[in-house]
FILO-523814 format. One record per atom (N, C-alpha, C): chain; x negated, y negated, z; residue number from 1. Coordinates in nm, 2 decimals. Each point is the difference from the previous one (the first is absolute). Layout:
<vokes>
{voke A,{X,Y,Z},NUM} ...
</vokes>
This chain:
<vokes>
{voke A,{0.72,-1.33,2.01},1} {voke A,{-0.12,0.11,0.07},1} {voke A,{-0.04,0.09,-0.12},1} {voke A,{-0.12,0.01,0.03},2} {voke A,{-0.03,0.13,-0.12},2} {voke A,{-0.01,0.12,0.04},2} {voke A,{-0.03,0.07,-0.13},3} {voke A,{0.03,0.20,0.07},3} {voke A,{-0.13,0.03,-0.03},3} {voke A,{-0.02,0.09,0.05},4} {voke A,{-0.10,0.08,0.04},4} {voke A,{0.03,0.15,-0.10},4} {voke A,{-0.09,0.04,-0.10},5} {voke A,{0.02,0.07,-0.13},5} {voke A,{-0.16,0.10,0.03},5} {voke A,{0.05,0.14,-0.03},6} {voke A,{-0.11,0.07,0.02},6} {voke A,{0.01,0.07,-0.17},6} {voke A,{-0.13,-0.02,-0.09},7} {voke A,{0.04,0.07,-0.11},7} {voke A,{-0.12,0.10,-0.01},7} {voke A,{0.00,0.09,-0.06},8} {voke A,{-0.10,0.09,0.00},8} {voke A,{0.03,0.08,-0.16},8} {voke A,{-0.10,0.07,-0.07},9} {voke A,{0.01,0.06,-0.13},9} {voke A,{-0.05,0.12,0.06},9} {voke A,{0.08,0.12,-0.01},10} {voke A,{-0.01,0.17,0.09},10} {voke A,{0.01,0.03,-0.12},10} {voke A,{-0.02,0.13,0.06},11} {voke A,{0.04,0.17,-0.09},11} {voke A,{0.14,0.04,0.01},11} {voke A,{0.04,0.08,-0.09},12} {voke A,{0.11,0.02,0.04},12} {voke A,{0.06,0.13,0.10},12} {voke A,{-0.12,0.03,0.08},13} {voke A,{-0.03,0.05,0.14},13} {voke A,{-0.03,-0.09,0.10},13} {voke A,{0.04,-0.12,-0.02},14} {voke A,{-0.02,-0.09,0.12},14} {voke A,{-0.16,-0.03,0.04},14} {voke A,{-0.11,0.00,-0.09},15} {voke A,{-0.12,-0.03,0.01},15} {voke A,{-0.04,-0.15,-0.05},15} {voke A,{-0.07,-0.09,0.07},16} {voke A,{-0.08,-0.09,-0.05},16} {voke A,{-0.14,0.00,-0.03},16} {voke A,{-0.09,0.14,0.02},17} {voke A,{-0.06,0.03,-0.03},17} {voke A,{-0.02,0.14,0.04},17} {voke A,{-0.10,0.11,-0.09},18} {voke A,{-0.03,0.15,0.06},18} {voke A,{-0.05,0.03,0.05},18} {voke A,{-0.05,0.10,0.01},19} {voke A,{-0.03,0.05,0.13},19} {voke A,{-0.17,-0.04,-0.03},19} {voke A,{-0.06,0.00,-0.09},20} {voke A,{-0.12,-0.06,-0.03},20} {voke A,{-0.01,-0.17,0.04},20} {voke A,{0.12,-0.06,0.05},21} {voke A,{-0.02,-0.15,-0.03},21} {voke A,{0.01,-0.07,-0.18},21} {voke A,{0.03,0.07,-0.03},22} {voke A,{0.03,-0.07,-0.14},22} {voke A,{0.13,0.00,-0.02},22} {voke A,{0.01,-0.14,-0.09},23} {voke A,{0.12,-0.05,-0.04},23} {voke A,{0.00,-0.05,-0.15},23} {voke A,{-0.10,0.07,-0.08},24} {voke A,{0.01,-0.07,-0.16},24} {voke A,{0.10,0.03,-0.06},24} {voke A,{0.06,0.13,0.02},25} {voke A,{0.18,0.09,-0.04},25} {voke A,{0.05,-0.15,-0.01},25} {voke A,{-0.01,-0.10,0.13},26} {voke A,{0.11,-0.05,0.00},26} {voke A,{-0.01,-0.18,-0.08},26} {voke A,{-0.08,0.00,-0.11},27} {voke A,{-0.03,-0.13,-0.09},27} {voke A,{0.14,-0.02,-0.04},27} {voke A,{0.09,-0.10,0.01},28} {voke A,{0.07,-0.05,-0.06},28} {voke A,{-0.06,-0.03,-0.16},28} {voke A,{0.08,0.07,-0.11},29} {voke A,{-0.02,-0.11,-0.14},29} {voke A,{0.04,-0.13,0.01},29} {voke A,{0.00,-0.07,-0.14},30} {voke A,{0.04,-0.11,-0.02},30} {voke A,{0.15,-0.05,0.06},30} {voke A,{0.07,0.10,-0.04},31} {voke A,{0.15,-0.04,0.01},31} {voke A,{0.03,0.03,0.17},31} {voke A,{-0.03,0.08,0.09},32} {voke A,{0.01,-0.01,0.14},32} {voke A,{-0.09,-0.10,0.03},32} {voke A,{-0.16,-0.06,-0.05},33} {voke A,{-0.01,-0.07,0.07},33} {voke A,{0.04,-0.14,0.00},33} {voke A,{0.05,-0.05,-0.14},34} {voke A,{0.08,-0.08,-0.03},34} {voke A,{0.10,0.04,0.13},34} {voke A,{0.11,0.04,0.03},35} {voke A,{0.09,0.02,0.08},35} {voke A,{-0.05,-0.05,0.13},35} {voke A,{-0.10,0.08,0.08},36} {voke A,{-0.06,-0.04,0.09},36} {voke A,{-0.06,-0.14,0.05},36} {voke A,{-0.03,-0.05,-0.15},37} {voke A,{-0.02,-0.15,0.04},37} {voke A,{0.12,-0.06,0.07},37} {voke A,{0.10,0.03,-0.14},38} {voke A,{0.13,-0.13,0.07},38} {voke A,{0.04,0.06,0.17},38} {voke A,{-0.02,0.12,0.03},39} {voke A,{0.06,0.04,0.13},39} {voke A,{-0.12,-0.08,0.07},39} {voke A,{-0.14,-0.04,-0.02},40} {voke A,{-0.04,-0.07,0.10},40} {voke A,{-0.05,-0.15,-0.02},40} {voke A,{0.08,-0.05,-0.06},41} {voke A,{-0.03,-0.11,-0.02},41} {voke A,{0.12,-0.07,0.11},41} {voke A,{0.06,0.02,0.07},42} {voke A,{0.08,-0.07,0.10},42} {voke A,{-0.06,0.02,0.15},42} {voke A,{-0.11,0.07,-0.01},43} {voke A,{-0.08,0.06,0.15},43} {voke A,{-0.06,-0.19,-0.01},43} {voke A,{-0.02,0.02,0.13},44} {voke A,{-0.09,-0.15,0.03},44} {voke A,{-0.12,0.06,0.13},44} {voke A,{0.00,0.08,0.08},45} {voke A,{-0.10,0.07,0.09},45} {voke A,{0.00,0.18,-0.04},45} {voke A,{-0.10,0.03,0.03},46} {voke A,{0.00,0.15,0.00},46} {voke A,{-0.10,0.09,0.12},46} {voke A,{0.04,0.06,0.05},47} {voke A,{-0.02,0.05,0.12},47} {voke A,{-0.03,0.10,-0.09},47} {voke A,{-0.19,0.06,0.09},48} {voke A,{-0.05,0.07,-0.03},48} {voke A,{-0.10,0.10,0.10},48} {voke A,{0.00,0.10,0.02},49} {voke A,{-0.12,0.07,0.14},49} {voke A,{-0.13,-0.04,-0.13},49} {voke A,{-0.06,0.05,0.08},50} {voke A,{-0.15,0.01,-0.06},50} {voke A,{-0.03,0.11,-0.12},50} {voke A,{0.04,0.09,-0.01},51} {voke A,{-0.02,0.08,-0.10},51} {voke A,{0.04,-0.04,-0.13},51} {voke A,{0.14,-0.04,0.03},52} {voke A,{0.07,-0.08,-0.12},52} {voke A,{-0.05,-0.11,-0.03},52} {voke A,{-0.08,-0.09,0.04},53} {voke A,{-0.04,-0.15,0.00},53} {voke A,{-0.09,0.08,-0.07},53} {voke A,{-0.07,0.09,0.02},54} {voke A,{-0.15,-0.01,-0.07},54} {voke A,{0.04,0.07,-0.16},54} {voke A,{0.09,0.07,0.01},55} {voke A,{0.09,0.06,-0.15},55} {voke A,{0.02,-0.13,-0.10},55} {voke A,{0.07,-0.08,0.07},56} {voke A,{0.08,-0.14,-0.06},56} {voke A,{-0.07,-0.12,-0.02},56} {voke A,{-0.12,-0.01,0.09},57} {voke A,{-0.09,-0.12,0.00},57} {voke A,{-0.05,0.01,-0.14},57} {voke A,{-0.03,0.12,-0.09},58} {voke A,{-0.06,-0.06,-0.11},58} {voke A,{0.07,-0.07,-0.14},58} {voke A,{0.12,-0.02,0.06},59} {voke A,{0.09,-0.09,-0.03},59} {voke A,{-0.03,-0.15,-0.01},59} {voke A,{-0.10,-0.02,0.08},60} {voke A,{-0.02,-0.18,0.01},60} {voke A,{-0.12,-0.01,-0.10},60} {voke A,{-0.04,0.13,-0.06},61} {voke A,{-0.12,-0.09,-0.08},61} {voke A,{0.04,0.02,-0.17},61} {voke A,{-0.01,-0.11,-0.06},62} {voke A,{0.05,-0.02,-0.12},62} {voke A,{-0.09,0.08,-0.08},62} {voke A,{0.04,0.03,-0.09},63} {voke A,{-0.07,0.11,-0.12},63} {voke A,{0.09,0.03,-0.14},63} {voke A,{-0.09,-0.09,-0.09},64} {voke A,{0.11,-0.04,-0.11},64} {voke A,{-0.01,0.16,-0.08},64} {voke A,{-0.07,0.09,0.01},65} {voke A,{0.02,0.15,-0.03},65} {voke A,{0.15,0.07,0.04},65} {voke A,{0.05,-0.07,0.08},66} {voke A,{0.15,0.08,0.05},66} {voke A,{0.08,-0.03,-0.12},66} {voke A,{0.08,0.11,-0.02},67} {voke A,{0.09,-0.06,-0.10},67} {voke A,{0.11,-0.07,0.07},67} {voke A,{0.06,-0.06,-0.10},68} {voke A,{0.07,-0.16,0.02},68} {voke A,{0.14,0.02,0.12},68} {voke A,{0.03,0.09,0.02},69} {voke A,{0.09,0.05,0.08},69} {voke A,{-0.08,0.03,0.18},69} {voke A,{-0.08,0.02,0.00},70} {voke A,{-0.08,0.01,0.11},70} {voke A,{-0.05,-0.09,0.03},70} {voke A,{-0.05,-0.15,-0.07},71} {voke A,{-0.04,-0.10,-0.03},71} {voke A,{0.11,-0.10,0.10},71} {voke A,{0.17,0.08,-0.02},72} {voke A,{0.07,-0.13,0.06},72} {voke A,{0.05,0.07,0.12},72} {voke A,{-0.06,0.14,0.02},73} {voke A,{0.02,0.03,0.16},73} {voke A,{-0.11,-0.05,0.09},73} {voke A,{-0.10,0.03,-0.06},74} {voke A,{-0.09,-0.10,0.09},74} {voke A,{0.05,-0.16,0.04},74} {voke A,{0.01,-0.05,-0.11},75} {voke A,{0.05,-0.13,0.02},75} {voke A,{0.12,-0.03,0.16},75} {voke A,{0.07,0.08,-0.05},76} {voke A,{0.16,0.05,0.13},76} {voke A,{-0.08,-0.01,0.09},76} {voke A,{-0.08,0.13,0.01},77} {voke A,{-0.11,0.01,0.13},77} {voke A,{-0.04,-0.11,0.08},77} {voke A,{-0.10,-0.06,-0.07},78} {voke A,{-0.10,-0.14,0.01},78} {voke A,{0.09,-0.10,0.08},78} {voke A,{0.11,-0.02,-0.07},79} {voke A,{0.13,-0.12,0.03},79} {voke A,{0.02,0.02,0.18},79} {voke A,{0.03,0.13,0.02},80} {voke A,{0.09,0.09,0.12},80} {voke A,{-0.10,0.01,0.10},80} {voke A,{-0.01,-0.06,0.15},81} {voke A,{-0.05,0.02,0.09},81} {voke A,{0.00,0.12,0.04},81} {voke A,{-0.10,0.06,0.13},82} {voke A,{-0.04,0.13,0.04},82} {voke A,{-0.07,-0.01,0.14},82} {voke A,{0.11,0.08,0.06},83} {voke A,{-0.02,0.04,0.09},83} {voke A,{-0.02,0.16,0.05},83} {voke A,{-0.18,0.01,0.04},84} {voke A,{-0.05,0.12,0.02},84} {voke A,{0.04,0.05,0.16},84} {voke A,{0.04,0.08,0.00},85} {voke A,{-0.02,0.06,0.14},85} {voke A,{-0.07,0.13,0.03},85} {voke A,{-0.12,-0.05,0.04},86} {voke A,{-0.13,0.08,0.09},86} {voke A,{-0.07,-0.01,0.09},86} {voke A,{-0.06,0.10,0.12},87} {voke A,{-0.01,-0.02,0.07},87} {voke A,{-0.19,-0.05,-0.04},87} {voke A,{-0.01,0.15,-0.08},88} {voke A,{-0.13,-0.04,-0.05},88} {voke A,{-0.09,-0.05,-0.11},88} {voke A,{0.12,-0.06,-0.10},89} {voke A,{-0.08,-0.08,-0.06},89} {voke A,{-0.08,-0.09,0.04},89} {voke A,{-0.10,-0.08,-0.06},90} {voke A,{-0.08,-0.13,0.03},90} {voke A,{0.07,-0.11,-0.02},90} {voke A,{0.01,-0.02,-0.12},91} {voke A,{0.03,-0.10,-0.08},91} {voke A,{0.06,0.03,-0.16},91} {voke A,{0.12,-0.12,0.01},92} {voke A,{0.07,0.03,-0.13},92} {voke A,{-0.09,-0.08,-0.12},92} {voke A,{-0.01,0.06,-0.14},93} {voke A,{-0.08,-0.06,-0.10},93} {voke A,{0.10,-0.07,-0.13},93} {voke A,{0.11,0.04,0.00},94} {voke A,{0.08,-0.09,-0.09},94} {voke A,{0.06,-0.08,0.07},94} {voke A,{0.07,-0.11,-0.12},95} {voke A,{0.06,-0.10,0.03},95} {voke A,{0.11,-0.01,0.07},95} {voke A,{0.07,-0.10,0.08},96} {voke A,{0.14,-0.02,0.06},96} {voke A,{0.02,0.13,0.08},96} {voke A,{-0.09,0.04,0.06},97} {voke A,{-0.05,0.13,0.08},97} {voke A,{-0.01,-0.01,0.19},97} {voke A,{0.10,0.06,0.06},98} {voke A,{-0.06,-0.03,0.13},98} {voke A,{0.02,0.16,0.08},98} {voke A,{-0.10,-0.02,0.09},99} {voke A,{-0.02,0.14,0.08},99} {voke A,{0.07,-0.04,0.13},99} {voke A,{0.09,0.10,0.03},100} {voke A,{0.06,0.03,0.11},100} {voke A,{-0.04,0.13,0.07},100} {voke A,{-0.06,0.00,0.09},101} {voke A,{-0.05,0.11,0.06},101} {voke A,{0.06,0.11,0.06},101} {voke A,{0.17,0.04,0.03},102} {voke A,{0.09,0.09,0.00},102} {voke A,{0.14,-0.03,-0.04},102} {voke A,{0.06,0.04,-0.05},103} {voke A,{0.15,0.02,-0.04},103} {voke A,{0.10,-0.02,0.13},103} {voke A,{0.04,-0.16,-0.06},104} {voke A,{0.12,-0.07,0.13},104} {voke A,{0.14,-0.01,-0.09},104} {voke A,{0.12,0.07,0.05},105} {voke A,{0.11,0.01,-0.03},105} {voke A,{0.01,-0.11,0.01},105} {voke A,{0.00,-0.09,0.14},106} {voke A,{0.01,-0.12,-0.04},106} {voke A,{-0.01,-0.11,-0.08},106} {voke A,{-0.14,0.00,-0.06},107} {voke A,{-0.05,-0.07,-0.07},107} {voke A,{0.09,0.04,-0.16},107} {voke A,{0.02,0.08,-0.04},108} {voke A,{0.06,0.05,-0.10},108} {voke A,{0.09,-0.06,0.00},108} {voke A,{0.14,0.02,0.10},109} {voke A,{0.11,-0.09,0.03},109} {voke A,{0.02,-0.16,-0.02},109} {voke A,{-0.12,0.01,0.04},110} {voke A,{0.00,-0.19,-0.02},110} {voke A,{-0.02,-0.05,-0.12},110} {voke A,{-0.11,0.11,-0.06},111} {voke A,{-0.03,-0.01,-0.15},111} {voke A,{0.10,-0.01,-0.07},111} {voke A,{0.11,0.11,0.00},112} {voke A,{0.12,-0.04,-0.10},112} {voke A,{0.08,-0.08,0.08},112} {voke A,{0.04,-0.08,0.09},113} {voke A,{0.07,-0.10,0.03},113} {voke A,{-0.03,-0.11,-0.06},113} {voke A,{-0.14,0.00,0.03},114} {voke A,{-0.05,-0.13,-0.07},114} {voke A,{-0.04,-0.05,-0.14},114} {voke A,{0.00,0.17,-0.12},115} {voke A,{-0.07,-0.02,-0.13},115} {voke A,{0.12,-0.01,-0.07},115} {voke A,{0.02,-0.06,-0.12},116} {voke A,{0.05,-0.08,-0.11},116} {voke A,{0.01,0.13,-0.08},116} {voke A,{-0.12,0.08,0.02},117} {voke A,{-0.02,0.09,-0.09},117} {voke A,{-0.02,0.13,0.03},117} {voke A,{0.02,0.10,-0.03},118} {voke A,{0.00,0.15,0.03},118} {voke A,{-0.15,0.02,0.02},118} {voke A,{0.04,0.09,0.09},119} {voke A,{-0.15,0.11,0.09},119} {voke A,{0.02,0.11,-0.07},119} {voke A,{-0.14,0.05,-0.02},120} {voke A,{-0.02,0.17,-0.04},120} {voke A,{-0.06,0.05,0.09},120} {voke A,{0.00,0.12,0.06},121} {voke A,{-0.10,0.07,0.04},121} {voke A,{0.00,0.15,-0.06},121} {voke A,{-0.17,0.00,-0.06},122} {voke A,{-0.06,0.03,-0.06},122} {voke A,{-0.11,0.16,0.04},122} {voke A,{0.02,0.09,0.00},123} {voke A,{-0.05,0.14,0.04},123} {voke A,{0.13,0.09,0.11},123} {voke A,{0.00,0.10,-0.04},124} {voke A,{0.08,0.10,0.10},124} {voke A,{-0.06,-0.01,0.12},124} {voke A,{-0.12,-0.04,0.07},125} {voke A,{-0.02,0.03,0.17},125} {voke A,{0.07,-0.15,0.07},125} {voke A,{-0.07,-0.09,-0.08},126} {voke A,{0.08,-0.14,0.11},126} {voke A,{0.15,0.00,-0.04},126} {voke A,{0.04,0.03,-0.14},127} {voke A,{0.12,0.02,-0.03},127} {voke A,{0.12,0.06,0.12},127} {voke A,{-0.08,0.13,0.05},128} {voke A,{0.08,0.07,0.08},128} {voke A,{-0.01,-0.06,0.10},128} {voke A,{-0.04,-0.11,0.10},129} {voke A,{-0.01,-0.08,0.12},129} {voke A,{0.12,-0.06,-0.03},129} {voke A,{0.01,-0.08,-0.13},130} {voke A,{0.08,-0.11,-0.03},130} {voke A,{0.14,0.08,-0.02},130} {voke A,{0.00,0.14,-0.03},131} {voke A,{0.13,0.08,0.00},131} {voke A,{0.02,0.01,0.09},131} {voke A,{-0.08,0.06,0.14},132} {voke A,{0.05,0.03,0.13},132} {voke A,{0.03,-0.15,0.06},132} {voke A,{-0.06,-0.09,-0.03},133} {voke A,{0.04,-0.12,0.05},133} {voke A,{0.15,-0.08,-0.04},133} {voke A,{0.09,0.08,-0.10},134} {voke A,{0.06,-0.02,-0.05},134} {voke A,{0.01,-0.16,-0.08},134} {voke A,{-0.09,-0.03,-0.06},135} {voke A,{-0.03,-0.12,-0.09},135} {voke A,{0.01,0.04,-0.14},135} {voke A,{-0.02,0.12,-0.05},136} {voke A,{0.03,-0.01,-0.15},136} {voke A,{0.12,0.01,-0.07},136} {voke A,{0.08,-0.12,-0.10},137} {voke A,{0.09,0.00,-0.03},137} {voke A,{0.05,0.08,-0.09},137} {voke A,{-0.11,0.02,-0.14},138} {voke A,{0.01,0.04,-0.10},138} {voke A,{-0.10,0.10,-0.01},138} {voke A,{0.02,0.07,-0.09},139} {voke A,{-0.11,0.13,-0.02},139} {voke A,{0.00,0.02,-0.17},139} {voke A,{-0.09,-0.05,-0.05},140} {voke A,{-0.06,0.01,-0.17},140} {voke A,{-0.07,0.12,0.01},140} {voke A,{0.06,0.07,-0.11},141} {voke A,{-0.10,0.15,-0.04},141} {voke A,{0.01,-0.01,-0.14},141} {voke A,{-0.14,0.03,-0.05},142} {voke A,{-0.03,0.04,-0.16},142} {voke A,{-0.02,0.18,0.05},142} {voke A,{0.09,0.08,-0.10},143} {voke A,{-0.04,0.17,0.04},143} {voke A,{-0.05,-0.01,-0.10},143} {voke A,{-0.16,0.09,-0.01},144} {voke A,{-0.06,0.07,-0.15},144} {voke A,{0.06,0.12,-0.04},144} {voke A,{0.02,0.03,-0.14},145} {voke A,{-0.01,0.12,0.01},145} {voke A,{-0.03,0.11,0.06},145} {voke A,{-0.10,0.03,0.08},146} {voke A,{-0.10,0.05,0.05},146} {voke A,{0.02,0.07,0.11},146} {voke A,{-0.02,0.12,0.06},147} {voke A,{-0.01,0.08,0.08},147} {voke A,{-0.15,0.01,0.07},147} {voke A,{-0.05,-0.03,0.14},148} {voke A,{-0.15,-0.02,0.00},148} {voke A,{0.00,0.10,0.14},148} {voke A,{0.10,0.05,0.05},149} {voke A,{-0.03,0.09,0.07},149} {voke A,{0.01,-0.02,0.13},149} {voke A,{-0.06,-0.13,0.08},150} {voke A,{-0.07,0.02,0.10},150} {voke A,{-0.09,-0.15,0.01},150} {voke A,{-0.04,-0.08,0.12},151} {voke A,{-0.07,-0.12,0.00},151} {voke A,{0.09,-0.08,0.09},151} {voke A,{-0.03,-0.13,-0.07},152} {voke A,{0.05,-0.15,0.15},152} {voke A,{0.13,0.02,-0.09},152} {voke A,{0.11,0.01,0.08},153} {voke A,{0.18,-0.04,0.00},153} {voke A,{0.02,-0.13,0.04},153} {voke A,{0.10,0.00,-0.11},154} {voke A,{0.06,-0.17,-0.05},154} {voke A,{0.02,-0.01,0.13},154} {voke A,{0.08,0.03,0.05},155} {voke A,{0.08,0.00,0.13},155} {voke A,{-0.02,0.06,0.11},155} {voke A,{0.01,-0.05,0.09},156} {voke A,{-0.05,0.03,0.14},156} {voke A,{0.15,0.16,-0.01},156} {voke A,{-0.14,0.09,0.05},157} {voke A,{0.07,0.13,0.05},157} {voke A,{0.09,-0.02,0.08},157} {voke A,{-0.02,-0.03,0.12},158} {voke A,{0.12,0.00,0.12},158} {voke A,{0.13,-0.09,-0.01},158} {voke A,{-0.02,-0.06,-0.13},159} {voke A,{0.11,-0.13,0.02},159} {voke A,{0.16,0.04,-0.02},159} {voke A,{0.06,-0.05,0.02},160} {voke A,{0.14,0.03,-0.05},160} {voke A,{0.09,-0.11,0.02},160} {voke A,{0.00,-0.06,-0.15},161} {voke A,{0.06,-0.17,-0.04},161} {voke A,{0.10,0.05,-0.11},161} {voke A,{0.13,-0.04,0.02},162} {voke A,{0.14,0.01,-0.06},162} {voke A,{-0.08,-0.11,-0.13},162} {voke A,{0.01,0.04,-0.13},163} {voke A,{-0.02,-0.11,-0.09},163} {voke A,{0.14,0.03,-0.12},163} {voke A,{0.04,-0.13,-0.03},164} {voke A,{0.08,-0.01,-0.08},164} {voke A,{-0.06,-0.04,-0.22},164} {voke A,{0.00,0.11,-0.03},165} {voke A,{-0.05,-0.05,-0.18},165} {voke A,{0.09,-0.10,-0.03},165} {voke A,{-0.09,-0.16,-0.08},166} {voke A,{0.04,-0.08,0.00},166} {voke A,{0.02,-0.02,-0.17},166} {voke A,{-0.17,0.03,-0.03},167} {voke A,{-0.02,0.02,-0.19},167} {voke A,{-0.09,0.15,0.00},167} {voke A,{-0.02,0.00,-0.11},168} {voke A,{-0.09,0.10,-0.07},168} {voke A,{-0.01,-0.02,-0.13},168} {voke A,{-0.11,0.05,-0.07},169} {voke A,{-0.04,-0.02,-0.11},169} {voke A,{-0.06,0.13,-0.08},169} {voke A,{-0.01,-0.01,-0.14},170} {voke A,{-0.04,0.16,-0.05},170} {voke A,{-0.15,-0.10,-0.09},170} {voke A,{-0.10,0.06,-0.05},171} {voke A,{-0.11,-0.06,-0.05},171} {voke A,{-0.01,0.10,-0.12},171} {voke A,{-0.04,-0.09,-0.11},172} {voke A,{-0.02,0.15,-0.08},172} {voke A,{-0.12,0.08,0.00},172} {voke A,{-0.10,-0.07,0.11},173} {voke A,{-0.08,0.15,0.02},173} {voke A,{0.05,0.10,0.13},173} {voke A,{0.09,0.03,0.02},174} {voke A,{0.07,0.08,0.14},174} {voke A,{-0.02,-0.07,0.07},174} {voke A,{-0.07,-0.09,0.06},175} {voke A,{-0.01,-0.11,0.13},175} {voke A,{0.16,0.03,0.03},175} {voke A,{0.05,-0.03,0.14},176} {voke A,{0.15,-0.05,0.02},176} {voke A,{-0.02,-0.14,0.12},176} {voke A,{0.05,-0.09,0.01},177} {voke A,{0.01,-0.08,0.11},177} {voke A,{0.13,-0.01,0.10},177} {voke A,{-0.03,0.02,0.10},178} {voke A,{0.15,0.03,0.09},178} {voke A,{-0.06,-0.12,0.11},178} {voke A,{0.09,-0.10,0.02},179} {voke A,{0.07,-0.07,0.13},179} {voke A,{0.03,-0.01,0.05},179} {voke A,{-0.02,0.01,0.13},180} {voke A,{0.10,0.03,0.15},180} {voke A,{0.02,-0.13,0.06},180} {voke A,{0.10,-0.01,0.10},181} {voke A,{-0.02,-0.10,0.08},181} {voke A,{0.04,0.13,0.15},181} {voke A,{-0.06,-0.03,0.07},182} {voke A,{0.04,0.03,0.12},182} {voke A,{0.12,0.00,0.12},182} {voke A,{0.06,0.05,0.05},183} {voke A,{0.07,0.03,0.07},183} {voke A,{0.02,0.02,0.17},183} {voke A,{0.06,-0.10,0.04},184} {voke A,{-0.05,0.00,0.17},184} {voke A,{0.06,0.14,0.05},184} 
</vokes>
């Protein structure tokens, strides 16, 4: 049975984007990007809402001007399946991508049961629904050494979820990785 993981790069005060919607402060350096690549390799399916899909769809384009570490990430992303949950998106434009009109926890449970590779829920909006349905097994956070004071929260505000810290790593640039398992 596959695990559903939530991954986010966030500020030390818990935001994935600041109050203006920017997240350029979260760009990983080569060391962190290689680490993220290693984390993402086991993912067989990405689950996205519309906004996160719009952000991530850029990885579907082969860009020879990207640094090697980013090209490796693009290859990892392109090999995985993608499910986009959106009632407003007309169509998807990336390979290996399917549009689903509404988030249905039963669909995700079935995917977890039938998948040989892990699933990843991307974006705090869709992750909130997955947390509320009790579907998230692992939380992976890369914390940036910056406080942004507000914006889009990495975790749902009303969420009360016990977590067990199972891994941690500090990087030379001051970023910190934390991996938690969810507890019932």
